[in-house]
C-alpha positions as CSV (number, residue, x, y, z in Angstrom):
1,M,17.5,18.6,-14.1
2,L,17.1,14.8,-14.0
3,K,17.7,12.8,-17.2
4,V,15.2,10.1,-18.1
5,L,15.5,7.3,-20.6
6,I,12.2,6.0,-22.0
7,V,12.3,2.3,-22.9
8,E,8.9,1.5,-24.6
9,D,8.0,-0.5,-27.7
10,D,4.8,1.5,-28.3
11,L,6.0,4.8,-30.0
12,M,2.7,6.5,-29.3
13,L,3.0,5.8,-25.5
14,A,6.7,6.8,-25.7
15,D,5.9,10.1,-27.3
16,F,3.2,10.8,-24.7
17,A,5.6,10.0,-21.9
18,E,8.3,12.2,-23.4
19,E,5.9,15.2,-23.7
20,L,4.7,14.7,-20.2
21,L,8.2,14.4,-18.7
22,V,9.5,17.5,-20.5
23,E,6.5,19.4,-19.3
24,H,7.3,18.5,-15.7
25,G,11.0,19.6,-15.9
26,Y,12.7,16.3,-16.8
27,K,15.2,16.0,-19.6
28,V,14.5,12.9,-21.9
29,S,17.9,11.5,-22.9
30,G,16.3,9.2,-25.5
31,I,13.7,6.6,-26.4
32,A,14.7,2.9,-26.9
33,R,12.5,0.0,-28.1
34,T,14.8,-2.9,-27.7
35,V,17.1,-4.4,-25.1
36,G,20.3,-3.7,-27.0
37,D,19.4,-0.1,-27.8
38,A,18.3,0.5,-24.2
39,V,21.6,-0.8,-22.7
40,A,23.6,1.2,-25.2
41,R,21.7,4.4,-24.5
42,V,22.2,4.0,-20.8
43,R,25.9,3.6,-21.2
44,H,26.1,6.5,-23.6
45,S,23.9,9.1,-21.9
46,A,24.0,8.0,-18.2
47,P,20.4,8.8,-17.3
48,D,19.3,9.2,-13.7
49,L,16.1,7.3,-14.2
50,I,14.6,4.8,-16.6
51,V,10.9,4.4,-17.5
52,L,11.0,0.8,-18.5
53,D,8.4,-1.3,-20.3
54,L,8.4,-5.0,-19.6
55,R,7.9,-6.4,-23.2
56,L,10.0,-4.8,-25.9
57,A,9.9,-4.6,-29.7
58,D,12.6,-7.2,-30.3
59,G,10.8,-9.8,-28.1
60,G,13.2,-9.1,-25.2
61,L,12.2,-8.1,-21.7
62,G,12.8,-5.0,-19.7
63,T,14.2,-7.2,-17.0
64,E,17.0,-8.1,-19.3
65,V,17.9,-4.4,-19.5
66,A,18.0,-4.1,-15.7
67,A,20.1,-7.3,-15.5
68,Q,22.8,-5.9,-17.7
69,L,23.2,-2.7,-15.7
70,A,25.8,-2.8,-12.8
71,A,24.2,-2.3,-9.4
72,P,26.5,0.4,-8.2
73,G,25.4,3.6,-9.9
74,R,22.5,1.9,-11.7
75,P,19.8,4.4,-12.7
76,G,16.5,4.3,-10.7
77,I,14.0,2.1,-12.6
78,L,10.2,2.6,-12.9
79,Y,8.6,-0.3,-14.7
80,V,5.4,0.6,-16.6
81,T,3.6,-2.6,-17.7
82,G,0.3,-4.4,-17.8
83,N,2.2,-7.5,-16.4
84,T,3.2,-6.2,-12.9
85,S,3.2,-9.8,-11.5
86,Q,6.1,-10.6,-13.8
87,V,8.4,-7.9,-12.5
88,P,10.9,-9.3,-10.0
89,L,11.5,-7.2,-6.9
90,P,15.3,-6.8,-7.1
91,D,15.3,-5.4,-10.7
92,G,13.1,-2.4,-10.2
93,D,12.6,0.4,-7.7
94,A,8.9,0.7,-8.4
95,C,6.3,-0.5,-10.8
96,L,3.4,1.3,-12.4
97,S,0.5,-0.6,-14.0
98,K,-0.7,0.2,-17.5
99,P,-2.9,2.0,-18.3
100,Y,-1.6,4.8,-16.0
101,R,-2.6,8.3,-15.4
102,S,-0.2,11.2,-16.1
103,V,-0.1,12.1,-12.4
104,D,0.8,8.5,-11.4
105,L,3.7,8.4,-13.8
106,I,5.2,11.7,-12.4
107,R,4.6,10.6,-8.8
108,G,6.1,7.2,-9.4
109,L,9.3,8.8,-10.9
110,E,9.6,11.2,-8.0
111,I,9.5,8.3,-5.5
112,V,12.0,6.3,-7.5
113,A,14.3,9.4,-7.8
114,E,14.2,10.1,-4.1
115,S,14.7,6.5,-3.1
116,A,17.7,6.1,-5.4
117,A,19.2,9.3,-4.1
118,L,18.9,8.1,-0.6
119,G,19.9,4.5,-1.3
120,A,16.8,3.5,0.4
121,T,14.0,1.0,-0.1
122,V,10.6,2.3,0.8
123,D,8.7,0.1,3.3
124,A,5.6,2.3,3.9
125,V,3.6,4.9,2.0
126,L,1.1,7.3,3.5
127,I,-1.6,8.8,1.2
128,P,-4.4,11.3,1.7
129,C,-7.6,9.5,1.2
130,G,-11.1,10.7,0.1
131,G,-12.8,8.4,-2.4
132,G,-9.7,6.1,-2.4
133,G,-8.8,6.3,-6.1
134,L,-5.4,7.9,-5.6
135,S,-4.4,5.5,-2.8
136,A,-5.5,2.5,-4.8
137,G,-3.4,3.6,-7.8
138,I,-0.3,4.4,-5.8
139,G,-0.6,1.3,-3.5
140,L,-1.1,-1.0,-6.5
141,A,1.9,0.4,-8.4
142,M,4.3,0.4,-5.4
143,R,3.3,-3.0,-4.0
144,A,3.9,-4.7,-7.4
145,S,7.6,-4.4,-6.7
146,L,7.5,-3.9,-2.9
147,P,5.0,-6.6,-1.8
148,G,5.7,-6.0,1.9
149,L,4.9,-2.3,1.7
150,T,2.5,-0.9,4.3
151,V,-0.1,1.3,2.6
152,G,-1.6,3.9,5.0
153,L,-4.7,5.9,4.1
154,V,-5.0,9.1,6.1
155,E,-8.4,10.8,6.6
156,P,-9.7,13.7,8.7
157,A,-11.3,12.9,12.0
158,G,-15.1,12.5,11.8
159,F,-14.8,11.5,8.1
160,D,-12.9,8.2,8.4
161,D,-15.3,6.2,6.2
162,Y,-12.4,4.4,4.6
163,G,-10.8,3.3,7.8
164,R,-14.1,2.1,9.1
165,S,-14.9,0.3,5.9
166,L,-11.6,-1.5,5.9
167,A,-12.1,-2.5,9.5
168,E,-15.7,-3.8,8.8
169,G,-14.9,-5.4,5.4
170,R,-17.7,-3.5,3.7
171,I,-18.4,0.0,2.4
172,V,-19.8,2.3,5.0
173,A,-20.6,6.0,4.6
174,N,-19.7,9.2,6.5
175,R,-22.4,10.5,8.8
176,S,-22.0,14.1,7.5
177,A,-21.1,15.7,4.3
178,S,-19.3,18.7,5.7
179,G,-17.6,20.0,8.8
180,S,-13.8,19.5,8.3
181,V,-11.1,21.9,7.0
182,C,-9.9,19.0,4.9
183,D,-12.8,19.6,2.4
184,A,-10.9,17.9,-0.5
185,L,-11.3,14.5,1.3
186,L,-15.0,14.6,2.2
187,A,-16.2,11.9,-0.1
188,P,-19.5,10.4,1.1
189,S,-18.1,6.8,1.0
190,P,-15.3,4.7,-0.6
191,G,-15.6,4.0,-4.4
192,P,-16.2,0.3,-4.9
193,I,-13.3,-0.3,-7.3
194,G,-10.8,1.6,-5.2
195,F,-12.1,-0.1,-2.1
196,A,-11.5,-3.6,-3.6
197,I,-8.0,-2.6,-4.5
198,N,-7.1,-1.0,-1.2
199,R,-8.5,-4.1,0.6
200,A,-6.3,-6.3,-1.6
201,N,-3.3,-4.1,-0.7
202,A,-4.0,-4.6,3.0
203,A,-4.3,-0.9,3.4
204,R,-4.7,0.6,6.9
205,G,-6.6,3.7,8.0
206,F,-5.2,6.5,10.0
207,V,-7.0,9.6,11.3
208,V,-5.8,13.2,12.0
209,T,-7.7,16.1,13.5
210,D,-8.2,19.5,11.7
211,A,-5.7,21.1,14.1
212,E,-3.1,18.4,13.2
213,A,-3.7,18.9,9.5
214,L,-3.3,22.7,9.8
215,A,-0.1,22.2,11.8
216,A,1.2,20.1,8.9
217,V,0.3,22.9,6.5
218,A,2.3,25.3,8.5
219,F,5.2,22.8,8.8
220,A,5.3,22.3,5.1
221,F,5.2,26.0,4.4
222,G,7.9,26.9,7.0
223,E,10.3,23.9,6.7
224,I,10.1,22.5,3.2
225,K,8.7,25.6,1.4
226,L,5.6,23.9,0.0
227,V,2.1,25.3,-0.1
228,L,-0.4,22.6,0.8
229,E,-4.2,22.5,1.4
230,P,-5.2,20.8,4.6
231,G,-6.5,17.7,2.8
232,G,-3.2,17.4,1.0
233,A,-1.2,17.6,4.2
234,V,-2.9,14.8,6.2
235,A,-0.3,12.2,5.4
236,L,2.4,14.5,6.7
237,A,0.2,15.2,9.7
238,A,0.0,11.5,10.5
239,I,3.8,11.5,10.8
240,L,4.2,14.8,12.8
241,S,1.4,13.8,15.2
242,R,2.9,10.3,15.6
243,H,-0.3,8.5,14.6
244,F,2.1,6.6,12.4
245,D,5.3,5.4,13.9
246,C,8.0,5.9,11.4
247,R,11.0,5.1,13.6
248,G,13.5,2.8,11.8
249,R,11.5,2.9,8.6
250,T,11.7,4.5,5.2
251,V,8.3,6.1,4.6
252,A,7.0,7.8,1.4
253,V,4.6,10.6,2.3
254,I,2.3,11.8,-0.5
255,L,1.6,15.6,-0.4
256,S,-1.2,16.3,-2.8
257,G,-2.9,19.6,-3.5
258,G,-2.2,23.3,-2.9
259,N,-5.7,24.8,-3.3
260,I,-5.8,26.7,0.0
261,D,-7.7,29.8,0.9
262,P,-5.6,32.7,2.3
263,T,-7.7,32.8,5.5
264,V,-7.1,29.0,6.0
265,M,-3.3,29.5,5.4
266,A,-3.3,32.3,8.0
267,R,-5.2,30.1,10.4
268,A,-2.6,27.4,9.9
269,L,0.4,29.7,10.3
270,A,-1.1,31.2,13.5
271,L,-0.7,27.7,15.0
272,S,3.0,27.5,14.3
């Protein structure tokens, strides 16, 4: 069980984060509101991860906490702040913009934990894409501390409205509303807010076929013991089918959603 220290000046937000983290299997080692308290708690409880606000109750900055922690063995840091432009790249492993959704906090911590365990810096992220909200949130959070990050949006073939919209610089719609096994990703067109964010993040579109998505479902089930729906497996499919070249790169692959019908799972396993 990973231990997390929450450093947050707003006690209501801190309590919310603690409840959420405990619910998802983390152990919260404490809550700190000042630089001194945060550093003392890190040295006393040796957390694996820190959820770190930028502006703290004593007027200090979260960056001061990071600066006082020795690099070898330093906990993974996920900044959560409304001032993402003020987070310097070397001090944090990732950054999440406030206000954030519960799911984004958990996913951000998972990425930080895995990167810290590997001693790696992520230089690309692949995300299943329907309306573009998930990819916009993840891309915005990660590029705040990793400005050179490649953000890849993966869609099912025939429903690549996002990739085409990015290529044309304007929102275009899918020609059909159904017809792919990746039914979770069949939004009619990109949402305008997410589209603006994904464009600003220099996101790129990638396409996988239904067969490739099903093969990724089977791979996830057989090799990493995860149950995924086809739409939630498209980012993995882009790697396995080599639509995205990951050689020599550290790539975060977002696997999202396990709502799969038994007949569809049987169909996927029959391909393996």
